[in-house]
N, C-alpha and C positions, 0 to 999 in steps of 0.2 A: 517501457513505457512509449514506444514511438509506433506502436502496432495501433491503430483504432480500435474501439469497440464495435463499430459494423462488422469488421470483418471478422468476429471472433468466432462464430458459427462454423465456417466454411473452413477456420483451420482445424476446430475441432472435427470435422467430420471425417479427415484425411487421416487422424490419426490411427496407427495401429495399437491395438490394446492385449498383444500376443504377449507379452512380456509381463501384464500382471499375474500375479499367485492367484489361485483357482481359489482362495479360502482368507480374509483378512485378519490377520493375528493382533490383537490389541492394540487399536492402531492411533488409540486417542492419549492426547497429552498439551500439557500448557510450558509455561515458561514464569515462572517465581522465584524472586530473590530470597528465596528462606533461607538460602545459607550466608547470607551478607544484608543489611540495608533491612531484611524484613524478618527477619529471621524470629522476632516476637508473634511473628502471625502466621508463623508455620500449623499450629496445633486446628487454628480456624480454616487456612488453607487447605487442608489436606481434610479435614472434614468436609467443608464444602464440594473439594474434588470428586468425593464419595457420592456426593446428593448429585452431581451431575454426571456421572457412569466415566471419570475420567481416571485412569488408574497410573499414567506418567508424571512424573515435573522432570523440568530442565533446572539446572542452575549452577551457578559458578562456582568450582572451588578454586578461588583466586590461590593466586603464588602466596601476593604480599599479607595475605590474612593467614595463611598455612606458616607461614613462616617471615613474621615480623621486622625482624633482626637477622641479618646471614648468622645461620648457625642455630638459631632460635627457632626451635617450631611448638605451633600452637596448634591442637584439633579439637579443643573443647565445641566450637560452634557448629563444626562439622560429625561428631561425634553425635553431637543432639539433635541434628536436623536426620541424619540416618537413623539413630534409634525412634525420632516420631511417624517416618514415613515405615519401617517396620512393621512399627505398631499397627498403622493404621492401611497397612497393606499397599502402599504406596510406592512403585519403582519408580529407582530416581537415577536421570542420565547427568552426571557430571560433566562438569566444561574444564579443561584443563587450560588454565589461560592466563594469560599478560605478563607483562614485564617486570623485573623490580630491580631498586635503584643499584643492585652490585651487577645485573646482568643484565645490560639494555643495548641493544634487543637483545630478546633470547636466545636465538638463532645464532648471534655471533658466542653465544657463551652455554654452549649445548650439553657439556659439563656439568655445570650448575644446574643447569635444566633436568638434565635427565636425574637427580638427586629428587629434587623435585617430584618427578613423577616417579620415581620409584617409591619413595616415601607414601606415595598418596596411595596407589594403588595396593602395595604392601598391605596398609592400616586397614582398608574397604575390601576385602576380599570376594565378599558377596556384590559387588559391585560388577555386573557384567558387562556393559559397556562404558567406554569414555570416548567423549568427544576433545578433537584436539586443536584449541584458538577457537576464537570467536571472532567473524567476519574479518578472517585477515588480509581481505581486500579493501579495507577500509582504512584511512590514514587514523579516523579515530582508534582505534585497536593494534595497528601496524604498523612499525616504521618501517620505508618505503614498500607503500603497501601497491604498488605496482608489480611489485614481484614475486610470480605464482615460483619462481626455481628458490628462493629462499624459503618460501613456507615448504614445498618440497623436501629441504634440507632438515628442517623441525622436527616434520611428520614421520620421517625414517627414523631418524633417531628415537621418536617417542614409541614407533611402532616398534622396534625392536626391542626399546627398555620394555615395555607391556608384554609383549607374547614370549621375552624370557621369564617372566615371574610367572603368568600364565596362557600357553597358546590357546585357552578354548576363547577368553575375552576377544569381544569387538571393539573393534577399534573405528570411530567414526572421524573423517574427513570433516576440518571445520566449517561450519554455518557459514557461507558466504552471504552477503550483503548483495543481494537480486541474485541474479545468476549471469556472473561474469563470463561470460565463455572464453574471452582472452585468457584472462586470470586462470583459468582452469587447467584449459589447453597447456599453458607454459609450464604449470607442475605438472601436468601428464607428460608433456617432453623432458620434464625434468626426472622423471624415476616415478612420482608419486602415485601412479596406479597399483605401485608393489607393495606401498605401504598402507592401505584402509580397506578395510568390511565394508565400507556403507558409503557413500556418494553423500552429501548433504548439502542445503540450498535455504536459501531464505526470499522467496520468491514475492516481495513485496509488491503491492500495488497500490498503497493508498490512495492515489490520485484516480487509480481505476476499477478493476473490477475485477473477481476471483476466475471468470473464462479468458483473461490474456494469461493463463498458466496453462493452456495448451497448449500452447506455442511454446514456451519455456521450456517443457519437461519435454515436448519432442527434440527440441534444440539440443538440451543434455545428453539427450539418454543416443542422438547422433553421434554429440563429440564422443562420447565415452566408448561408444562402440569403436568409433575412429582408433584409439589406442587402448582396444582389446579388453574391455573392463565395463563392456555393456552389460552385461549380466549381474554386475554387483546391484545389491538393493540400493535403492535411492530414499533418503528421508527426506522431513521438511521441519528443520528443529526451529524456525520461527516464522509465523505468517500473522497478519490481523490489520483490524483497522483501528484507528482513534477515534472516541468522540467527544475531542477537545471544542470549546467554544470559537466561533471563528475568530479574524485578528479585528482587534479592535479598528482597524482601517475602516471597518463597518460603522459600527456604532458609535465609533466619537469620528474619527477624519472625513469619513465622505459629507456626512448632512455641514462641516464647516465648506467642504471648498464647493459644491454646488448653490453651496449661497453667495459663493464668492462668483460662482457662473450667472447667475441671476435664476436658478430655479427653486422653488419652494416642493420638496417630496411631499410633505402632506396634499398640497393639493395637486398632484402629478400623477401621470401614469408614467410605468416605466414597460419596456417591451424588453424581453430577451429572446434569442433567435434559440427553440429547439424544432428539429427537421426530423423527427424519428423515422419518416418514408426515404427521404434521402439519405439519411444515417447519420445525420450530424445534430449532437446533442451535447445541453448543458451539459459539464462535468459533472461524475456521480457523484462528489463529494459535497457539489456546491446549493448551498441550501437556500434558493432563490426567496422564499417565502420569509425567512429569517433573513439573509443576508441585507435583503431588499425591504424589509420591513417599514423603512422608515416611508415610503411610497404609499399613498393612496389606494393602487391598486397595481398588480403584479400580471401582467399579461406575457404569455410564449405565444412566438408567431413563426411562422413560417419564411425561409428563404427569399419563396416567391414574393411573400409582405413587401420585402426593402424595397422594390423598387417603387412603391405609392405609399410607403408609410406618412400618416399624418403627423408632421412637429407639431401642431397644435395639440393633438390628439396623444401623441406620444411625446415630449418633449424630451424625453431621456431614451437611449437606448442601450443596452448589452448585447453585443453581437457576438461576442465569445467571453466564457470565464474561462478559457485557457488561452495557451500558447497559440493553437491552432483556428483556422479560419478557411472554408473554401475561396480562395482569389476569387475565383470566378463573380462571386458575386460582390465584391468588393467596391468594383464601380456603384452600386448601388448605395454602399455605406457611405462613399466619399457624395452622394449627391444630396444623403439625409443632411450631411454638416453643411452640406452648398444652403441645405435649406434653411440651415439655421437650428439643426438638432446639436445635443449633446451627446457625444457617447462613452459610456464610462469601461475602461478595461481594468480588469481588477486581477490581474494576475500573469506575473512575467511579461515577458517581451513582446509588446502587441504584433501581430500576427506573421510570428516567426517559422509558422511551420502552414504550408498551404494543403489543405483537406483535399483532394484530385477526387471527385467522385465517381465512381463507375456507373452508374444510372440507376444499378440493382441493391442500392440501399448500405453498399459499401462503398471501401477506396481505400487508398494509400497517402499517408503523410508524407509529404516533400519540403525539407529544411530551405526554406529561401532568404532568412536573414533579414535583410533592411530592404528589401528589394521592392516593397510597395510603400514604405514609408514619406518617400517625398508625396505622394499623392494627399497625403494626412497631414504634411506640414509637421510631425515630430519627429523623434529619432531618438538613440541609446546607444551607449557605449559599453562595453567588458574587457574583462582579463584577456579576452582569448580571441579579440578583435584589436588588442589596443594594450600596447603591453605597459604604457603608464597608467591603466588603470588596477585596484587593487581586486582578489577575487575575493574579498570578504572586505566588508569595512568593520568599523572598531566603534562607530558611533553612530544615533540616528539623535536630530533634534526636530523642533518643526521649525519652518523657516521662518524669519522674521516677519513676515505679514500674518500669519496665522500663531504668533507666538501666545501659550494662554490660551490658547481656545478649545486645543484637545493634547490630549497626553499622548507619548511616541513610546511604546512597547516594543523593544530592542528584538528585532531579529534580521538577522544579514540578509542581506538579497545578492551582494554580487552583481547588482545590474543595473545602471543608470541611466536617466534620463537627458537627452541632452536639445538644444534651441537650433541645433544645426539647419532643418532644414523649412524656419519659419521662412515666411514671407513679408512683404512691406505691409505691417499694418499689425501682424499679429502681432501677440503676447505669450512669452512665455515663464510661469509664476511657479517656482517650487513651491513645495506644500511640505515635505518632509526632506529636511538633507541629510548627509547622511556622509562619512569619510571615515580617515586615517590623520595619523600626522601631518602627512604632505598630500593628501587629494580631497578634496571636497568634489561633493555632486548632488547628483538630486535622484531619490525612490520613489517618491511620489509629485506629481506636477500636473499641475492644470494650463493646458496648451488655450486659450481667448485667441477667435479668429476673426479679423475686418481686409480679409482679401478678398480672394475668388472663395473661398470658406468664410461662414459668418458664425459659425456655431461656437463649439467647446469640444474637447476633448480630455478627457480625466483618466489618468493612468499612475498603477500603483504596481510596480515592479514586483513586490514580494511573491512568491509561491504558496504559503503558510495558508492562503485561502480554502485551498482545496487538498490539505495534508489532513483533512479529520471530516467524518462523516457525523450522519445523526445517528442516534440509538437504534433507532429503527432499520436503516440500512446495514447499521455494524450487523446487527441478528440476521437480517436476509443474506449477507455476505459469508457468515458462517458455514452453513451447510454445503452450501456450493463449493466453497471450497475445499471442506472434505470429501465432497463427492466426485469434485474433480480429479483431485491428487490421488486417490483411491483407485479411480477408472485408470488412471495413466499410471499403475504401479508402485505410486509410492507405498512403502511400507508403513510408516507411521509420522503421523504430524502434529508437532508442538503448537497452541496458538499461544502469540505471544499478546496481552501476559495475563494471568487469571488477577489478580487485586491491582485497581487503578489507584496510584496513589493520591490524585486531584490536588496535588499543593498547589498548583498553581490553572486557573479555568480554561486558558485558552495556549496552553504549553503540548502541544502533542502526544510528545513521550511520559505524559502524568496520563493517559487517558484512553489506554489502548487495553485496557482490563476489561473482564467480560463480568465481576463483581464490582460497585465501588467500593471504597477506604471502607467502609463499614461493614464491609462483605453483604450487602444487600444489592439481591440482582439486578444485572441488567436486562433489557429484552436478548441480550447474546447468551445471558446463560442457559434461558428456558429453552432457545435454540438447540444448545451444545446438548442440553436434557434430553430434548426430543429427538434429538441426531443418534444418541450412543441408544436409546431405546428404538429407533427404529431400524440402524443397520448396527446390532452391535456384535463384538469380537466374534469369530465363526461364520459371520455371514460369507455370501459368495461375494467377491470382486465386484463393484457396481460396475455395468457397461450405458454406457451412454452413447446415445445416437441427438441427431440435429434435425431437426425440420424446419427449413428458414430460420428462423431465429428463435427459436422451441429448443428447449434442451429437456431430451427426457431417458433415464437412468433408470435402472432396474436392478434387484437383487433378490437374493433367498436367503432367509435368515436361519438360524439353526435351527429353529421351530419347523423348518420346512414352508412360512408362511412367505406368501411373495411380495414386494411393498415396491412400489414406484414411487418417483419424485419426478416433478416437472415443471419446469420455470422459463424464463427470460434474463437477459445479461441486461435489459436496459426498458425497454419500452414494453406495454400490454400489447400483446399480441392474439387476436380473435382466432382462435382454434376451433376443432372438433375432435373430443375425445371418443372412443369406441372401448369401451371398458368390456369386457366378459371377465363375469364372475361377481360374485360378491365382494364389496368393497367398503372401507370405512375411508373416510377421508381426514385427514388433519393439517394443520399450517405448519408451519415451520417450529411457530413456537409451542407445538402440542396443541391448539384448540381443536375441536373437534369444526368440521366444516360439511356442507352438503355435497353430496356425490355430485360432479356434474354431469349434465343428462346431457347429451350430445355439445351445445355451444358451448365453449370455457373460455375465459379472458386471462391466458396467462401471463405472467407478472413474475417481478424479480423477490416476489414473495412466494416461496415456494411452496407445492403443495404435496404431502405423501399420498399415497393411495394405497390402502394394505390389505391385501387379500386376493385381487381377481385375477384371475391367470394370464391372463394379457389386457395391455394399453397399448393403445396405436394414435396417433398424432393423425389428423387431416389438418390440412392448411383448408 
C-alpha cells in the first residue's frame, strides 16, 4: 500500500514473465462460506458459479465444526457440500484451519492437530488440494501472528501427514493477509520451503488498485528464489474489493460539524484536489460525488489552483482523501486556511506521508509523521508514538456539544486528535470521543482558528471511508486483477467472495460478493462472466506491456482467436490504437462497443478487442 498509484506502470514495465506457464489451466475460483454459515445457499452458489464460468470454490473445513467436542466427530455438513459440489462439477479447495479449546494454539498441540488433518484427508480422498490455515500472519486468525517460525512447525507436520496418506495431494501454504515478506521469509528460514507445493497470498489493495500487484508478485518471486523455491507455483486464494456504503461520518456527522463551522453545504461549493498529470489522485475508493453530495457542487481542482483558490467560491477544500499529500504544496493549503477557508481531512492521520513528485506523473511516498502539523495548528497521538495511548478504543460517542445530533457507528480507529499545536485564540472542539476504561481521546474534531489562521479544519481519523468502492469500480477492477495475476505466473485466483451477506449496509466484510444476498448479480458478476469467455482455460498466458499509463494485454484462446485488453489504472488517457485485422470490441461487462478508429480514450473500464492479429498503442 505504500506504493503510489502513479508509479505502477513503471513497475509493470520492468517485470519478467518468464516464470509464467505457456497455457492457463482452470484459473477461476471464488471464496464462499458454503461449509459453514452459508451452507444452505450452496446449491444456488454452485449453480450461479457455473453461469459465470467459475469452477473452483474455496471454503473452510473448520476443526471446531468437524470435532465440536473432543473425540466426537461430525462430517455431515462437509459431506453435503462435497456431494453438491461433485454434482455441479465444482472443484473444492478446503482450508484446514483454526484452534479448538483443547488445542490452543494448534502449533503447540501438533499430535491433536494431526488427528484432525488425518481424519479429513482420509474421509475425502477425491480432494487433491489442501490449504494449511488462513492468514496465519494476522492476529485475527493466529496466536503470535508475527512468528513465521511457528507456522513452519505446523506446516511441516501437516505436509508430512498429508503426504503419508497420498503423496500426490498438493499442499498449499496458507494464504497470507497481504504479502508479508518478513513473515514469509521467517517461515522459509525455518524450513517451510520443503513443506508446501504451492505458495499462496492474499494481495488485497482495497484502498488502491489491482496494478499494485505487479510489485507484490515481483517481490514475492524474488524472495522465493532467494530460498530456492522460486519455481514453485503461486496462487491467490483471496483478493477483492467491497462495495459497502461509506461510513456515517459523511451522511450524518459531517453536516453537523460544517454547521458548527458556519458552513451551509447546500449553498456551498467544495473543491477536491485531483491532479492526474502530476500523479496525485483522490483515493480510488473515494466516491466524492456521493460522500460530498450534501454540497451544492463538487469541483475537482489541480494542485496549481491551490495558490489562488477563492475562499468565497470554494469555502470548503478537501486537499487529500487519504493520509498523503505533496508537501511542496502545503504552504498553499495553509494560506487558504489563513484566508478563512475550511479544510475537510476525511481519512486517517492528516499529512502523514509526503508524496514527493518526480515531475513525470510519478513519485514516492515518504513518511513524515507530524512534521507539518504545527503549520496548521492541529495534532494527533497514537500508540506507536505514545505508550499511554491504546492501539484500539473500546467505545465511541458523540461529544457533549454534538449529543443527539447524529448516531455514532462504532468503528475503531486507534488514531486520536489533540489540541497540542493550538495558538492563542484557537479552539479545538471534539466531535466524536473515543477511548478505553483509562483513556479518553477524540477521533473526529473541529479546529476553529482565530490566530494567524482564521478558517477551520475538520478531521476524521478513521480509515473506513476508503475501505470500500462502488459496484461500478468493483467490476472494473476484477478483470484487471485476473489478467495481471495470470500474466505474472499466478496459476489460480479466488475472488473474495461470491455472495455478499449485506447484513449491515456500511460494513466492509458484508459487501465483498459479486452477487447480492438474493443472488442477483452485481456488475462484477457480469465482468467475471465476460472474462471467463474472453480468456478461458487453455488460453495462452496473457502478456502485458505498458505504454506510459496505459496497459495492453494479449493472449490466444483455445479456438486460436487472439484477444486483447486495454485499460488504465486511474485516469483517462488519450491514445492512438493501431489495430491489424478484423476486430470486435466489448467492454468489461460484455457489452458491444464500437471498434476504436485511431484515437481512443483508455480508462479503468477495460476494453476487449477480439480477433485482430495485432494491436499497438501509440501515445
